[in-house]
MARBA-3410 file (N, C-alpha, C, O; in Angstrom, 1 decimal):
128
7.2,-15.5,2.8,6.6,-14.2,2.5,5.0,-14.4,2.6,4.5,-15.2,1.9 ~ 4.4,-13.6,3.3,2.9,-13.6,3.4,2.3,-12.8,2.3,2.8,-11.7,2.0 ~ 1.3,-13.3,1.7,0.5,-12.6,0.7,-0.9,-13.2,0.7,-1.2,-14.1,0.0 ~ -1.8,-12.6,1.5,-3.1,-13.1,1.7,-3.8,-13.2,0.3,-3.7,-12.3,-0.5 ~ -4.5,-14.3,0.1,-5.2,-14.6,-1.2,-6.2,-13.6,-1.6,-6.5,-13.4,-2.8
-6.9,-13.0,-0.7,-8.0,-12.1,-1.0,-7.6,-10.7,-1.5,-8.4,-9.9,-1.9 ~ -6.3,-10.4,-1.5,-5.8,-9.1,-1.9,-5.3,-9.1,-3.3,-5.0,-10.2,-3.8 ~ -5.1,-8.0,-3.9,-4.4,-7.8,-5.2,-3.1,-7.0,-4.8,-3.0,-6.4,-3.8 ~ -2.1,-7.2,-5.7,-0.8,-6.7,-5.5,-0.2,-5.9,-6.7,-0.5,-6.2,-7.8 ~ 0.6,-4.9,-6.4,1.3,-4.2,-7.5,2.7,-4.6,-7.5,3.2,-5.2,-6.6
3.4,-4.4,-8.6,4.8,-4.7,-8.7,5.7,-3.9,-7.8,6.8,-4.2,-7.5 ~ 5.1,-2.7,-7.3,5.9,-1.9,-6.4,5.6,-2.3,-4.9,6.0,-1.5,-4.0 ~ 5.1,-3.5,-4.7,4.9,-4.0,-3.3,3.8,-3.3,-2.5,3.9,-3.2,-1.3 ~ 2.8,-2.8,-3.2,1.6,-2.3,-2.5,0.5,-3.4,-2.6,0.4,-4.1,-3.6 ~ -0.4,-3.5,-1.6,-1.5,-4.4,-1.6,-2.8,-3.5,-1.6,-2.8,-2.4,-1.2
-3.8,-4.1,-2.1,-5.1,-3.5,-2.1,-6.2,-4.5,-1.9,-6.2,-5.6,-2.4 ~ -7.2,-4.1,-1.0,-8.3,-4.9,-0.7,-9.6,-4.1,-1.2,-9.7,-2.9,-0.8 ~ -10.4,-4.7,-2.0,-11.5,-4.0,-2.6,-12.8,-4.6,-2.0,-13.0,-5.8,-2.1 ~ -13.6,-3.7,-1.5,-15.0,-4.0,-1.0,-15.9,-3.1,-1.7,-16.0,-1.9,-1.4 ~ -16.8,-3.6,-2.6,-17.6,-2.8,-3.5,-16.7,-1.9,-4.3,-15.8,-2.4,-4.9
-16.8,-0.6,-4.3,-15.9,0.3,-5.0,-14.9,1.0,-4.1,-14.2,1.9,-4.5 ~ -14.8,0.6,-2.9,-13.9,1.2,-1.9,-12.7,0.3,-1.7,-12.8,-1.0,-1.5 ~ -11.5,0.9,-1.8,-10.3,0.1,-1.7,-9.5,0.6,-0.4,-9.5,1.8,-0.1 ~ -8.9,-0.4,0.2,-8.0,-0.1,1.3,-6.6,-0.6,0.8,-6.5,-1.6,0.2 ~ -5.6,0.3,1.0,-4.2,-0.1,0.5,-3.2,0.1,1.6,-3.3,0.9,2.5
-2.1,-0.7,1.4,-0.9,-0.6,2.3,0.3,-1.2,1.6,0.3,-1.4,0.4 ~ 1.4,-1.4,2.3,2.5,-2.0,1.7,2.6,-3.5,2.2,2.1,-3.8,3.3 ~ 3.2,-4.3,1.4,3.2,-5.8,1.7,4.2,-6.2,2.7,5.1,-5.4,3.2 ~ 4.0,-7.4,3.2,5.0,-8.0,4.1,6.4,-8.0,3.6,7.3,-7.7,4.3 ~ 6.5,-8.3,2.3,7.8,-8.3,1.6,8.5,-6.9,1.7,9.6,-6.8,2.1
7.7,-5.9,1.4,8.2,-4.5,1.5,8.6,-4.1,2.8,9.7,-3.5,3.0 ~ 7.8,-4.4,3.9,8.2,-4.0,5.2,9.5,-4.8,5.7,10.3,-4.2,6.4 ~ 9.6,-6.0,5.2,10.8,-6.8,5.5,12.0,-6.2,4.9,13.1,-6.1,5.5 ~ 11.9,-5.8,3.6,13.0,-5.2,2.9,13.4,-3.8,3.6,14.6,-3.5,3.6 ~ 12.4,-3.1,4.0,12.7,-1.8,4.6,13.4,-1.9,6.0,14.2,-1.1,6.4
13.0,-3.0,6.7,13.5,-3.2,8.1,12.6,-2.4,9.0,11.5,-2.2,8.8 ~ 13.2,-1.8,10.1,12.5,-1.1,11.1,12.0,0.2,10.6,12.8,1.1,10.4 ~ 10.7,0.3,10.4,10.1,1.6,9.9,10.0,2.6,11.1,9.6,2.3,12.2 ~ 10.6,3.8,10.9,10.7,4.8,11.9,9.8,6.0,11.6,9.6,6.8,12.6 ~ 9.3,6.2,10.4,8.6,7.4,10.1,7.7,7.1,8.8,8.2,6.4,7.9
6.5,7.7,8.8,5.7,7.6,7.6,5.0,9.0,7.4,4.5,9.6,8.4 ~ 5.0,9.4,6.2,4.3,10.6,5.8,3.3,10.3,4.7,3.7,9.9,3.6 ~ 2.1,10.5,5.0,1.0,10.3,4.0,0.9,11.7,3.3,0.5,12.6,3.9 ~ 1.1,11.7,2.0,1.2,13.0,1.3,-0.1,13.3,0.5,-0.1,14.2,-0.4 ~ -1.2,12.6,0.8,-2.4,12.9,0.2,-3.4,13.3,1.3,-3.2,13.0,2.5
-4.5,13.9,0.9,-5.5,14.3,1.9,-6.9,13.8,1.5,-7.2,13.5,0.3 ~ -7.8,13.7,2.5,-9.2,13.3,2.2,-9.7,14.2,1.1,-9.6,15.4,1.2 ~ -10.4,13.6,0.1,-11.0,14.4,-0.9,-10.1,14.6,-2.2,-10.6,14.9,-3.2 ~ -8.8,14.3,-2.0,-7.9,14.4,-3.2,-8.2,13.2,-4.2,-8.6,12.1,-3.8 ~ -8.1,13.6,-5.5,-8.2,12.6,-6.6,-6.8,12.3,-7.0,-6.1,13.2,-7.5
-6.4,11.1,-6.8,-5.0,10.7,-7.1,-5.0,9.6,-8.2,-5.8,8.6,-8.1 ~ -4.1,9.7,-9.2,-4.0,8.8,-10.3,-3.2,7.6,-10.0,-2.4,7.6,-9.1 ~ -3.4,6.5,-10.7,-2.6,5.3,-10.6,-1.2,5.7,-10.8,-0.8,6.4,-11.7 ~ -0.3,5.1,-9.9,1.1,5.4,-10.0,1.6,6.6,-9.3,2.9,6.8,-9.2 ~ 0.7,7.5,-8.9,1.2,8.7,-8.2,1.6,8.4,-6.7,1.0,7.4,-6.1
2.5,9.1,-6.2,2.9,8.9,-4.8,1.8,9.3,-3.8,1.2,10.4,-3.9 ~ 1.6,8.4,-2.9,0.6,8.7,-1.8,1.2,8.8,-0.4,0.6,9.3,0.5 ~ 2.4,8.2,-0.3,3.1,8.2,1.0,4.6,8.0,0.8,5.0,7.6,-0.2 ~ 5.3,8.3,1.9,6.7,8.0,2.0,7.0,7.3,3.3,6.5,7.8,4.3 ~ 7.7,6.2,3.2,8.0,5.4,4.4,9.5,5.5,4.6,10.3,5.2,3.7
9.9,5.8,5.8,11.4,5.8,6.1,11.7,4.7,7.2,10.9,4.6,8.1 ~ 12.8,4.0,7.0,13.2,3.0,7.9,14.6,3.3,8.3,15.2,4.3,7.9 ~ 15.2,2.5,9.2,16.6,2.6,9.5,17.5,2.4,8.3,18.7,2.8,8.3 ~ 17.0,1.7,7.3,17.8,1.3,6.1,17.6,2.2,4.9,18.5,2.5,4.2 ~ 16.4,2.7,4.7,16.1,3.4,3.5,14.8,4.2,3.6,14.0,4.1,4.5
14.5,5.0,2.6,13.2,5.7,2.4,12.6,5.2,1.1,13.3,4.9,0.1 ~ 11.3,5.0,1.1,10.6,4.5,-0.1,9.3,5.3,-0.4,8.6,5.5,0.6 ~ 9.1,5.6,-1.6,7.8,6.2,-2.0,6.8,5.0,-2.1,7.2,3.9,-2.6 ~ 5.6,5.3,-1.8,4.5,4.4,-1.9,3.6,5.0,-3.0,3.2,6.1,-2.9 ~ 3.2,4.1,-3.9,2.4,4.6,-5.1,1.0,4.0,-5.1,0.7,2.9,-4.5
0.1,4.8,-5.6,-1.3,4.3,-5.8,-1.4,3.1,-6.7,-0.9,3.3,-7.9 ~ -1.9,2.0,-6.3,-2.0,0.9,-7.2,-3.0,1.1,-8.3,-2.9,0.5,-9.4 ~ -4.1,1.8,-8.0,-5.1,2.3,-9.0,-5.5,3.7,-8.5,-5.2,4.1,-7.4 ~ -6.1,4.4,-9.4,-6.5,5.8,-9.1,-7.8,5.8,-8.3,-8.6,4.9,-8.3 ~ -8.0,7.0,-7.6,-9.2,7.1,-6.8,-9.3,8.4,-6.0,-8.3,9.2,-6.0
-10.4,8.5,-5.3,-10.6,9.7,-4.4,-10.4,9.3,-3.0,-11.0,8.3,-2.5 ~ -9.5,9.9,-2.3,-9.1,9.6,-0.9,-10.3,9.8,0.0,-10.9,10.9,0.0 ~ -10.6,8.7,0.8,-11.7,8.8,1.7,-11.2,8.8,3.2,-11.9,9.4,4.0 ~ -10.1,8.2,3.4,-9.6,8.1,4.8,-8.1,7.8,4.8,-7.6,7.2,3.9 ~ -7.5,8.4,5.8,-6.0,8.2,6.0,-5.8,7.6,7.4,-6.5,8.0,8.3
-4.9,6.7,7.5,-4.6,6.0,8.8,-3.7,6.9,9.6,-2.5,6.8,9.5 ~ -4.3,7.8,10.4,-3.5,8.7,11.2,-2.7,8.0,12.3,-1.7,8.5,12.8 ~ -3.1,6.8,12.7,-2.4,6.0,13.7,-1.0,5.8,13.3,-0.1,5.6,14.2 ~ -0.7,5.7,12.0,0.7,5.4,11.6,1.7,6.5,11.9,2.9,6.3,12.0 ~ 1.1,7.8,12.0,2.0,8.9,12.2,2.7,8.7,13.6,3.9,9.0,13.7
1.9,8.3,14.6,2.4,8.1,15.9,3.0,6.7,16.1,3.8,6.6,17.0 ~ 2.6,5.8,15.3,3.1,4.4,15.5,3.5,3.8,14.2,2.9,2.8,13.7 ~ 4.6,4.3,13.5,5.0,3.8,12.2,5.4,2.3,12.3,5.4,1.6,11.3 ~ 5.8,1.9,13.5,6.2,0.5,13.6,5.1,-0.5,13.3,5.3,-1.7,13.1 ~ 3.8,-0.1,13.3,2.7,-0.9,12.9,2.9,-1.5,11.5,2.4,-2.6,11.3
3.6,-0.8,10.7,3.9,-1.4,9.3,4.7,-2.7,9.4,4.5,-3.6,8.7 ~ 5.6,-2.7,10.4,6.4,-4.0,10.6,5.6,-5.0,11.3,5.7,-6.2,11.0 ~ 4.7,-4.6,12.2,4.0,-5.6,13.0,2.8,-6.2,12.3,2.5,-7.3,12.5 ~ 2.1,-5.4,11.5,0.8,-5.8,11.0,0.5,-5.2,9.6,-0.4,-4.4,9.5 ~ 1.4,-5.5,8.6,1.3,-4.7,7.3,-0.1,-4.9,6.6,-0.5,-4.0,5.8
-0.8,-6.0,6.8,-2.0,-6.3,6.1,-3.2,-5.9,6.9,-4.4,-6.1,6.5 ~ -3.0,-5.4,8.2,-4.2,-5.1,9.0,-4.1,-3.7,9.5,-4.6,-2.8,8.8 ~ -3.7,-3.5,10.8,-3.6,-2.2,11.4,-2.8,-1.2,10.6,-3.0,0.0,10.8 ~ -1.9,-1.6,9.8,-1.0,-0.7,9.1,-1.5,-0.3,7.7,-0.7,0.1,6.8 ~ -2.8,-0.4,7.4,-3.3,0.2,6.1,-3.0,1.6,6.1,-2.9,2.3,7.1
-2.7,2.1,4.8,-2.3,3.5,4.7,-3.5,4.4,4.4,-3.7,5.4,5.1 ~ -4.3,4.1,3.3,-5.4,5.0,2.9,-6.5,4.1,2.4,-6.4,2.9,2.1 ~ -7.7,4.7,2.5,-8.9,4.1,1.9,-9.4,5.1,0.8,-9.3,6.3,1.0 ~ -9.8,4.6,-0.3,-10.2,5.5,-1.4,-11.3,4.8,-2.3,-11.4,3.6,-2.3 ~ -12.1,5.7,-2.9,-13.1,5.2,-3.9,-12.4,5.1,-5.2,-11.8,6.0,-5.7
-12.4,3.9,-5.8,-11.8,3.6,-7.1,-12.4,4.4,-8.2,-13.7,4.3,-8.4 ~ -11.6,5.1,-9.0,-12.2,5.9,-10.1,-12.4,5.1,-11.4,-13.3,5.3,-12.1 ~ -11.5,4.0,-11.6,-11.7,3.2,-12.8,-11.4,1.8,-12.4,-10.3,1.3,-12.3 ~ -12.5,1.0,-12.2,-12.4,-0.4,-11.7,-11.6,-1.2,-12.7,-11.0,-2.2,-12.4 ~ -11.5,-0.8,-14.0,-10.7,-1.5,-15.0,-9.2,-1.6,-14.7,-8.5,-2.5,-15.1
-8.7,-0.6,-13.9,-7.3,-0.5,-13.5,-7.0,-1.7,-12.6,-5.8,-2.1,-12.6 ~ -7.9,-2.3,-11.9,-7.7,-3.4,-11.1,-7.1,-4.6,-11.9,-6.4,-5.5,-11.3 ~ -7.4,-4.7,-13.2,-6.9,-5.8,-14.0,-5.4,-5.8,-14.2,-4.8,-6.8,-14.5 ~ -4.8,-4.6,-13.9,-3.3,-4.6,-14.0,-2.6,-5.1,-12.8,-1.4,-5.2,-12.8 ~ -3.3,-5.4,-11.7,-2.7,-5.9,-10.5,-2.6,-7.5,-10.5,-3.3,-8.2,-11.3
-1.8,-8.0,-9.6,-1.5,-9.4,-9.5,-2.3,-10.1,-8.4,-2.7,-9.4,-7.4 ~ -2.6,-11.3,-8.6,-3.2,-12.1,-7.4,-2.0,-12.5,-6.6,-0.8,-12.3,-6.9 ~ -2.3,-13.2,-5.4,-1.3,-13.5,-4.5,-0.2,-14.5,-5.1,1.0,-14.3,-4.8 ~ -0.7,-15.4,-5.9,0.3,-16.4,-6.4,1.3,-15.7,-7.4,2.5,-16.0,-7.3 ~ 0.7,-14.8,-8.2,1.6,-14.1,-9.2,2.6,-13.2,-8.4,3.8,-13.1,-8.8
2.1,-12.6,-7.3,2.9,-11.7,-6.6,4.1,-12.5,-5.9,5.2,-12.1,-5.9 ~ 3.8,-13.6,-5.3,4.8,-14.5,-4.7,5.8,-14.9,-5.7,7.0,-15.1,-5.3 ~ 5.5,-15.1,-6.9,6.4,-15.6,-8.0,7.1,-14.5,-8.7,7.8,-14.7,-9.7 ~ 6.8,-13.2,-8.3,7.4,-12.1,-9.0,8.9,-12.1,-9.0,9.5,-12.3,-7.9 ~ 9.6,-11.9,-10.1,11.0,-11.9,-10.2,11.5,-10.6,-9.5,11.0,-9.5,-9.8
12.5,-10.7,-8.7,13.0,-9.5,-8.0,14.4,-9.3,-8.2,15.2,-10.3,-8.3 ~ 14.9,-8.0,-8.2,16.3,-7.7,-8.4,17.1,-8.0,-7.1,18.3,-8.1,-7.2 ~ 16.4,-8.0,-5.9,17.1,-8.1,-4.7,16.6,-9.2,-3.8,17.1,-9.5,-2.7
END
């Protein structure tokens, strides 16, 4: 399972890259592997929206299942990856790069403390 060291991770299998107060987020390699072939993605937030930690920001559907994607920390949406609408398979091909979901300005940097580093994420106990 890939988990780049420079990222932070949620227990719900989202990743976040923070540069200054701007965060980019997506779903992890583990999540895309569990979903299998992603066939559809709906990003349910819009630029300018203020979304709280734990709120749904997207829904990913695969040949196996549908999964809600949650905000790892709260913030104001700055950009949405529109490329995923036409090419949802990018989530399987490049989950940590081209398949980022949203970029947002973090509202409370203290919430980052609730996320895991790569080592803790790799060692996370899983039900499946």
